N, C-alpha and C positions, 0 to 999 in steps of 0.2 A: 264391271258389269259390261253386257254386250247389248248396245242400244242403238238401230239404225245402222249395221256395222262397225260400229265404233267400239272403242273401249273407253267407258266412261266410270267417273265416280258415282256415288248418290247425290242428288240432288240436296241432300239434308248436309253433307259432308260427312255424317258418320260412318264408322267402320268397326267391325266386330272380330276378335283375335280367334285362331284356328290353331288347336293344340292337338297333338297327335295323342291318340291312346296307347300307341305301343311303347311311346318313348318318355311322354310328358313335355318333351320341347314346343315350343312354339313354333309354328308353320307360317307366320305371316298374319295378315289382316287383310279382310276383305270389305268394299264397301256393302253398308247395311240398307238394303232397299227399302224404298217408302213406296206408298200406294201413287203417288206422284211419277216414280218411276216405271212403276208397272204400266201405267196410262199412257207414259211417253213411247213404252215399247209396245203397247199394243197399237198406239195411232201409228207408229212406223211399221207394223205389220200389216194394217189394213190400207196402208199408202202403197205397200209393194204386193199384196197378194195376187191382186188382177194379171200383174205382168207375169209372175210368178206361174199363175195357173195356165198363161196362154203359151207358156214354153211347150215345146214336145215333151213327151216324155223320156226320150232318148236323151235329151238334153238334162232332164231332172236325173237321170239314171247316172250320167256322167259325173254330177255333182256330187251324187252318193259315191261313188267308187273313188273320186279324188278324197273325200273323208276318209276312206278306208286305207289308201295308199299311205296316207299321213299318220294314221294311228300304226301303221305298220313301220313305218319308218320310226315312230317315235315310241315304240313297245318297251324300251327298258326305263325310259323317263315315265311312262305312265304307269307301270306296273311298280316303280318304286313308288311313287306318289300313292297309289292306292295302298301299300302296305304302312306308309307312314299316317296316311291320314283315315283310312279305315280301318287297320289293323290285319288284315289280311296275312296269312303268309306269304314270301315272296316268289318261292318256288314252288310250293305244294297250291296255290290258288291265285295269287295275283297275276302271273302271267296269262293261267288259264281265262280268265276273265278278260283280259285284254285280245285274246286270240277271238273269244266270243264276241266281243265288241265289233272286230272285224266282218264276222260273218252277217251282225245283223245289218251293218251299211251295205255290204254287199248282195245282202239278199234283198233288200229294199230297192236296190239299183236293178235288180231282174225284177221284182213284181211291179215296178212303176212301167214297165213295159209291157205287161199282162194284164191291164185293166182294159175289161172288154165289155162290149155292148149288145145289144139285139137290134132287130128290124122286124118287131111283130106285123102282122098283116092288119090293114085297116078295113071298117066295116066300108069304109067308101073308096070304091077302086081307083079314084081320082087322086087317093091320098098315098102318102108313106109315111111310116113312123120311124123315128130313132129312138130309142131308149138307152141310156147310156149312165156311167157314173162320172159326178163330177165333185172337185174338192169342195169341202164346207165353207173354207175363207181362212180365219186364223184359230189354230189351235191353241189352247193353253194345256200345259204340262206343270205337273207336279209330281216330282219324283223322292224317293225315300234315299237312306243313308246306306242300305245292308248290300246293295249291289249299285253302286255310285258309278259305273260305267254301263253296264248292260240294260239296267231296266229303264235308264233314260232313252236311250238306244232302240231300245224295242217298242215305243212310242213315239219319239222324234224323227228318226230315219223315215219309218212309213209314212207319216204326216207330210213332210217335207216331200217324198216321192210322189205322195199322190197330188200336189199341188197347191199344197196348205202353206201358208206362212205360220210360225212357232215362236211362240213366247213361254221361255222355261222359267222355272223356279224351282233350285234343286235344294236337299236337305242343307240345312246350314252345317251338321256337323261333319259334313264330307264335301264341303264348298272348293276345297282345294283342286278335288278330283273332278269337279264340275268345270273348274276354269280349263284344266288342263284339256279335257274333251272340247269344251268351247273354242280353246285355240285351233283346234283341228277342225271343227266345223267353219269358223270364219277362215280360215288360212284356205281353205277349200274355194274360196272367192264366190259366194251367193251373192246375188244381188242385194244392195244395201236393204236391211229392214225385214227381210225373210226369215232370219232368225235373229232372236234377243235371248239373253239370259239375265235374270233378277235375280241375285244374292239376296238374303236378307230373311226376317222372320217369315212364318208359312203363315201364321195368322194377320200378318199383313199384306204380305206381296200373293202370298195364295191367293187369299181372300179376295182380292182385288180381281185377280186373273180369273178366278173361277165366277164372280158375279158381274163382271163387266159386260154391257153390251156389246162392246167390240170383239168378243171373243163366240166363236161360234161352236165350238166343241171341246171337250176337257179331257184330257186324258191323265188319271191319278193312278198311282202306286203307292200304297202304304196303310195305315192302320185303318181298322172299321170304323173307330171314334172320327178319326179327321176325314175318312172317304164318305160318312154320312154328313158331315156338316159341307163338304164339297159339293155330295149332291144336291142339297138343299139348297146352297148358294147358287148351283149352275141350273135351277129349276128351268126347264123349257127347252136347254140346249141337248146335244148329244153326247152322253157322257159313258166314257170308257172307265170301269173301276175296277181294277184288281187289289183286292183287300187281304186280309188275313187268311191265316188257316191252322186247323188244331189237327191235322192229318192223323189218322191212325195208321200203324204198321201192324197188320195183321198176322199172327203165325200159325196157321191150324195144324191140325196134328200128323198131318203126313207130310210137313215142309222138309227143306233139306235146312235143317237147323242151324250147321254151321254156316251156309252161305248166308242166310237171313241175319246171323249174328254180325257177319261182315258187312253187309249192306248197311245194318243198323248204325255202323260207325259215319257212313256218308249222310245216311239220314239225320243224324243229331249232331254231329259235328263239325259239318261243312261251314264254313262262314261262322265257328263257334255257335252253331245252332241258330244263327241269325237270320233265318229265311222262312217266308211263309209258307214253303214246302217241306220244311224240317218234320222229323217225325215226332211229332209232340205227344201221341200216345202210343204205347204199345201193348197190342191185345194178344196174350200168347195162350194158347191152349194148355188146359192143367198137365195134360200127358207128356208135354215136351217142355212145358215150363222150366225146371230146373235145369234141365240140358242146356236151354238156350240162355238162361242165365249165366251158367259156368262158362260157355262159350263166348257171351260178349264181354265178360269180365278181364277173359284171357286176350282178347282180341284188344280191349282198350288197352291193357296193361303193354301189349305187345307192337300197338300200331299207333296211339295217339301221343303224340309228344308236345304238352304246351310249352313254348319258349319263346325266343327271341325271334320276330316273325322275318327278320333277314337272314337267320341261320338255315342251313340246307335240310338239318334234319327236322325242323318245327312243322309239323302239320297242323297245328293250332294256335292261332294266337289270342289277343286280349278281345273283349268285348268292347264295341265302339264308343258308348256313353256311360256315364253314372246311371242314368234312369234305367237302362236296359240291367245292368249291374244288380241294382236295389231289387229289380222284380224277380231277377234269379232267387236274391237272398230270401225274400219273401215267400216266393212259390215252394222253394225246398225247405224252408224252414217250418211253413205251414204243412207240408206233408209228413213232415217228419213229427210233428206234434200231434199228427191226427193218424199215427200208426204205421206210415210205411217204413220200409227198411232200407237201410243205406248199403250198397253194394260197396261202392267205390266214389272219391271225388267227395263233395257234399260242400264245399265252402272257397270262398277266393285264395288264391295261391299266393303265398308270400313271396320276397326276395326279387321281385319284379320292378322296372322303372315306374309303374303306375298301379293302382290298386284295381284295374280292371279285367285281371287275369283271373278266369274263373276254371278250376278243377273240371275235367270230364267226371259227369256224375250219371252213376245208375242206381234208380230207386225200384224198390218191388212191392209187393202189398199195395198198392196203390189204388185207392178208390174213388166214387165219382164225386164226392164231395171235397177232395182236394182240389185247391186252387190250380195245381199242377195239371190235372187232367180237365178242368174246365174251361181254362185260358189258354191262350197262347203264351208261353214261357218265354220266347224268343232267346234262348241261351242253350249251354251244352249239357242236356239232360237228356235220360232215357228212362220215362216214368211207365213201370210195366204193370199191368192188370191182367189177373187169372181170369181166363174165359172157359168154356165147357163146351161151346158149339158155335156152329157157324151162324146159327140165329141170333145168339148172344151176342156176338161180335158184330150183326149186322144192328141189332137194337141199340147198343152203345154208341156206333159210329153215327146211325141216323138220329139218333138223339142230341146229337151236337147242334149247335147254331151253325157251326162252320161248314163248307161243303167243298172246298178247294181241290185236295190230292189226297188219296188214299193209295197203299201199297197191301198186297196179300199176299202171301207165301202157301204154296201148295204144290205137290207134284200132280195133281190130276188138274189139267188144262180146263177141262168143261168145269168142273167146282170153280175154278178160279174167274172163269168167265160168267157164270152164274153169279158170283159174289160180286163181281165187277159192274154188272147190270142191276144188282139190287142196290148197292149202296148210292146213297146221294153225294155224290163228288162230281165235279167237272173233269176231273183226270185219274185214272186209277191205272196203276203199274203193278202187273204180276210178276212174282218173282224179280223184284228190283226195288230200291232204293226209293223212299219217298223223294230224294231230290234227284230223280233221274226226269230229264225233261229232254225235248228237240225244238230247236229255236223256229223252225218252219211250220210247227205243229198247234192249232188253236188250244190255249191254255186259259182258263178261268174259272171262275165259281160255280157252282150249280145254283139254279134257280131257286128262290125261296131260303136260302141261306145268307149268311152276313160275308160271305167269302168275294161279293162284288156282281158286278153284271157287265158283258160283253166277252171279248176273246184278244189277247195279246198273241202275238205268233204267226210270222209267216204273212201271206197275203190277206187271213183273216181281220187281220188288224185293220187293213183299208175299208172293211164295211163300217167302223165307227168313224173315218175321217172323209169318206166319199157320200154322197148321197145320188140316188136316182133323180135323172132328168129325161123328159118327153120331148121330143120336139115333133109335131105334126106339118109336114109339107104335103101343100094342096099344090097339083101339078097342072092344073089351069085348062 
């Protein structure tokens, strides 16, 4: 773990084992952090935060650039670690995540120099007003296992760039990846205490970080249930919560069906479906339903290759952990018991080093009462429901408690825009996969849904980790 700029053990001396979902081998052990470890890190952050905030934006930007340079130098090691620890195919996905990781740190370097203020007029001619944004202090960061490099970076990098100190606890199941990323940050030579990382159980370390009076803002990415608990424990602080999704991919009757089928592969099988922006519902107009299913089945057969994630031909690797695989088991079994039809896949794959490899699965005749329709499955499944109109698709989409991302396919761009404006989602793609986003754009859930509050992405995230300050100068 990293506390006060030093690599340290847990104060308890306890360690936990990391096991590869891809190979089943032990990857080593890591310190099992405690509340006291988190308190030490928070204290170190508070001791260093004022000095870091006082540095110029350009000095902080240079530190962000050093991190990006180190990531580029260690590209191969970072990618191989991601494949071993998370399970992502090395060539199809892992290198891509490392490249996006570089983007986040370079973007934070640029955004650090673009924080601006204003000089609004005063009612008193002898006064001048300065209004500008300042760092909040210590930002606690809690991140998940599905994107163990880029999701921490989209919070940690802008928080540091804005002048905050950061205390981070990563998901335990990809903590080896977290160590590799932390090495890049530590080796970029930030002042001691500005960055700390505590590995260990979220219910202990994460809870301490969220609830401590020593943290002044919280950035959380993860499940709805955990996010609500974090929000409760962090009550009174600025919180950025990027939570779950069950985003529909809607195929209207005038869609380019073959293109929509191809995009569905990325929507459902990128990261083996373990993405908050995965296509978790497919609402397909009855006039093109059969043609879409046929095109999708052919595309899965042609393009999705489940296998050894280190092999060049592999496009999909294992699920990351048993809890996720068990939920996939449950949701698919429930759908089939309730009358869904299986087009392809439908079970865990045999003959692999672990039991975490799940077949690419397509289901039709999916109805509202099925778990695969109601909840976030987080696995490689395409659940297809027939619709008869735009209005029916909107009714189904807006009845969902989630509101993160929606995609709609239509050749009529005006129709697509009308749909985008009517659907309750924070982000809408027209004629694109649900798993398409750009790192510099604001991303987050729609108000009133279970998909979170605030926005990550580009300079918009700085709003969560800075606050306005007003200074009144009397000229005399």
